[in-house]
C-alpha positions in Angstrom: -137.0 -69.9 -151.9 -134.4 -68.4 -149.5 -135.2 -67.6 -145.9 -135.1 -63.9 -146.9 -137.6 -64.4 -149.6 -140.0 -66.3 -147.4 -140.1 -63.6 -144.7 -142.6 -60.8 -144.5 -140.8 -57.7 -145.7 -143.8 -55.4 -145.3 -144.3 -55.9 -141.6 -142.4 -53.2 -139.6 -140.4 -54.6 -136.6 -140.4 -51.3 -134.8 -140.0 -51.9 -131.1 -142.9 -50.6 -128.9 -142.4 -47.0 -127.6 -142.0 -48.2 -124.0 -139.2 -50.5 -125.0 -137.5 -47.8 -127.2 -137.7 -45.4 -124.2 -135.4 -47.7 -122.3 -132.6 -46.4 -124.5 -133.2 -42.8 -123.7 -130.4 -41.2 -121.9 -127.8 -43.8 -122.9 -124.5 -42.2 -123.8 -123.6 -41.9 -127.4 -120.9 -44.2 -128.8 -117.4 -43.4 -127.5 -114.5 -42.9 -129.9 -112.9 -46.2 -130.9 -109.4 -47.1 -130.0 -106.7 -48.7 -132.0 -106.8 -51.6 -129.6 -110.4 -52.2 -130.5 -109.6 -52.2 -134.2 -106.7 -54.7 -133.5 -109.0 -56.9 -131.4 -111.7 -57.1 -134.1 -109.1 -57.8 -136.7 -107.6 -60.6 -134.6 -111.0 -62.2 -134.0 -112.0 -61.9 -137.7 -108.6 -63.3 -139.0 -108.2 -66.2 -136.6 -107.6 -69.3 -138.6 -110.8 -71.0 -137.3 -113.0 -67.9 -138.2 -112.8 -68.5 -142.0 -113.7 -64.9 -142.7 -112.6 -63.0 -145.8 -115.6 -60.8 -146.6 -117.4 -58.4 -144.2 -120.1 -55.9 -144.4 -119.6 -52.9 -142.1 -122.5 -51.0 -140.6 -122.6 -47.9 -138.6 -125.0 -45.3 -137.2 -124.5 -41.7 -138.4 -122.8 -40.2 -135.3 -119.2 -39.1 -135.7 -117.7 -41.8 -133.4 -119.5 -44.7 -135.2 -118.6 -43.3 -138.6 -114.9 -43.0 -137.6 -114.8 -46.5 -136.1 -116.3 -48.0 -139.3 -113.8 -46.0 -141.4 -110.8 -47.1 -139.3 -111.9 -50.8 -139.4 -112.6 -50.7 -143.1 -109.2 -49.3 -144.0 -107.4 -51.8 -141.7 -109.4 -54.7 -143.0 -108.7 -53.8 -146.6 -105.0 -53.1 -145.8 -104.8 -56.7 -144.5 -106.2 -58.1 -147.7 -109.8 -58.5 -146.6 -112.8 -57.6 -148.7 -115.5 -55.2 -147.6 -118.6 -55.9 -149.6 -120.7 -53.1 -148.2 -120.5 -50.1 -145.9 -124.0 -49.2 -144.7 -125.2 -46.4 -142.4 -128.6 -45.7 -140.8 -130.3 -43.1 -138.8 -131.4 -43.4 -135.3 -135.0 -43.0 -136.3 -136.5 -44.6 -139.4 -139.8 -46.0 -140.7 -138.7 -49.6 -140.9 -134.9 -50.0 -141.4 -135.6 -52.3 -144.3 -133.2 -50.6 -146.8 -130.1 -50.7 -144.6 -131.0 -54.3 -143.5 -131.1 -55.4 -147.1 -128.0 -53.6 -148.0 -126.0 -55.1 -145.1 -127.0 -58.7 -146.1 -127.3 -58.4 -149.9 -123.8 -59.7 -150.6 -123.9 -62.5 -148.1 -120.8 -61.6 -146.2 -118.9 -64.0 -144.0 -119.3 -61.6 -141.1 -120.7 -58.2 -140.1 -118.8 -55.5 -138.1 -121.0 -52.9 -136.4 -120.2 -49.5 -134.9 -123.5 -47.9 -133.7 -125.5 -46.0 -131.2 -127.7 -48.3 -129.1 -131.3 -47.3 -130.2 -130.7 -47.4 -133.9 -128.8 -50.7 -133.7 -131.5 -52.2 -131.6 -134.2 -51.2 -134.2 -132.1 -52.3 -137.1 -131.2 -55.7 -135.6 -134.9 -56.4 -135.2 -135.4 -55.7 -138.9 -132.4 -57.9 -139.8 -133.8 -60.8 -137.8 -137.3 -60.4 -139.4 -136.4 -59.7 -143.0 -133.0 -61.2 -143.9 -130.7 -64.1 -143.5 -128.5 -62.1 -141.1 -126.7 -64.3 -138.5 -126.1 -62.5 -135.1 -123.5 -65.1 -134.3 -121.3 -63.8 -137.2 -121.7 -60.2 -136.0 -118.9 -58.3 -134.3 -119.3 -55.0 -132.4 -117.0 -52.2 -131.4 -116.8 -51.8 -127.5 -119.4 -49.1 -127.5 -122.0 -51.8 -127.9 -122.9 -53.0 -124.5 -123.5 -56.8 -124.0 -127.2 -56.3 -123.1 -127.7 -54.6 -126.5 -126.4 -57.7 -128.3 -129.4 -59.2 -130.3 -128.2 -62.7 -129.4 -129.3 -61.9 -125.8 -132.9 -61.1 -126.7 -135.8 -63.3 -127.4 
């Protein structure tokens, strides 16, 4: 039995309303830059990284969608494999479907372009219900360091 199979898929990891309210008023993701795409590519293609497959996730806003599309095109142009491109809404019942789609192909890494609240909610579901590894997850610059799930308990 894998870690994913042994976890409780039925329990929703929705954050409490008071915690979700802390994201209110945060600015939407800014448009990506070519420098961001190049930086992500450099990190993911470093010899020590050992990454050839990625899953790309993004929220449904225009800036996140464009960033994900730009990264996907650049990654594939460099010979990398994108095993999934998954989007999600800012509000959902449980985020289980996008969490499973992001992890189903067991990529070497995940690349995320997302609005803060939806990513915070989805990362909770990823931790609870999948074999996702936050240490193999890379974000566009619109993701602030304090939103990084590795910084939360």
